[in-house]
C-alpha positions, 0 to 999 in steps of 0.5 A: 599838916598840923604835926601835933595832931598827926597820927601815924600807923605802925605799918606805914612806918615799917613800909617807909623804913624797911630795907630789902637786904639779901642774906649775907654769909660772913666769915668768922672775922667779918661783921655786917654793920647797918646805919640807923638812918635806914635807906639813907645810911652808908653801911654794909648794905652798900659796901659789904662786910667789914673785917673785924681788924678794921673796927675800932670801938666797942659794941653798945648793943646787939640783937641776935 
């Protein structure tokens, strides 16, 4: 495929990168982290919520 002339539609991207994650209820001291590599990420969708006490770093962005 000639990638310079390739076209992609938004719906195809959404289907490819979508993830079915069940709703999770968090305790006040827990966070649910998601990697930016979709279904290839090793994150809370795999190992569950993390205790805030185990987090080192700072938030660079957040969407509510």
